[in-house]
C-alpha positions in Angstrom: 0.0 0.0 0.0 1.4 3.4 -1.0 1.7 6.4 1.3 -1.1 8.2 -0.7 -3.4 5.2 -0.2 -2.7 5.1 3.5 -3.4 8.8 3.8 -6.6 8.5 1.9 -7.8 5.6 4.1 -7.1 7.8 7.1 -8.9 10.7 5.6 -12.0 8.7 4.8 -12.5 7.8 8.5 -12.3 11.5 9.7 -15.4 13.3 10.8 -17.0 15.6 8.2 -16.1 18.7 10.2 -12.4 17.7 10.4 -12.4 16.8 6.6 -13.8 20.3 5.8 -11.1 21.9 8.1 -8.4 19.9 6.4 -9.6 20.8 2.9 -9.8 24.5 3.9 -6.3 24.4 5.3 -4.9 22.7 2.2 -6.6 25.2 -0.1 -5.5 28.2 1.9 -1.9 27.0 1.8 -2.1 26.5 -2.0 -3.6 29.9 -2.5 -0.8 31.6 -0.5 1.9 29.8 -2.5 0.2 30.8 -5.8 -0.1 34.4 -4.9 3.6 34.7 -4.1 4.6 33.5 -7.6 4.2 36.0 -10.4 5.3 35.8 -14.1 7.1 39.2 -14.0 9.1 38.1 -10.9 10.1 34.9 -12.8 11.2 36.9 -15.8 13.3 39.3 -13.6 14.9 36.3 -12.0 15.8 34.8 -15.3 17.2 38.1 -16.5 19.4 38.3 -13.4 20.7 34.8 -14.0 21.5 35.5 -17.6 23.4 38.7 -16.5 25.3 36.7 -13.9 26.3 34.1 -16.5 27.4 36.8 -18.9 29.5 38.5 -16.2 27.5 41.7 -16.4 26.6 41.8 -12.7 28.9 42.0 -9.8 28.4 39.3 -7.3 28.9 39.3 -3.5 30.1 36.5 -1.3 27.7 34.7 0.9 28.9 36.3 4.2 28.4 39.8 2.7 25.0 38.9 1.4 23.8 37.5 4.7 25.2 40.6 6.6 23.2 42.9 4.2 20.1 40.8 4.6 20.4 40.9 8.4 20.7 44.7 8.3 17.7 45.0 6.0 15.6 42.7 8.3 16.6 44.7 11.3 15.5 48.0 9.6 12.2 46.5 8.7 11.5 45.1 12.2 
């Protein structure tokens, strides 16, 4: 028996209220993920990757990036 079959068998025995709550939770999570992804953002990311490969963009090392990210997060908080 596969994991999916086991999960489905367990789902079938849940009370109706719990099934509805589970469905709502799954749908909400999917909607949040879908709203965070946009086609323009994907295009910008791809353009950035192309520029990196062509050597047109200066890169930073990981430590410097994390330090800048930490500073930005502290300013936003």
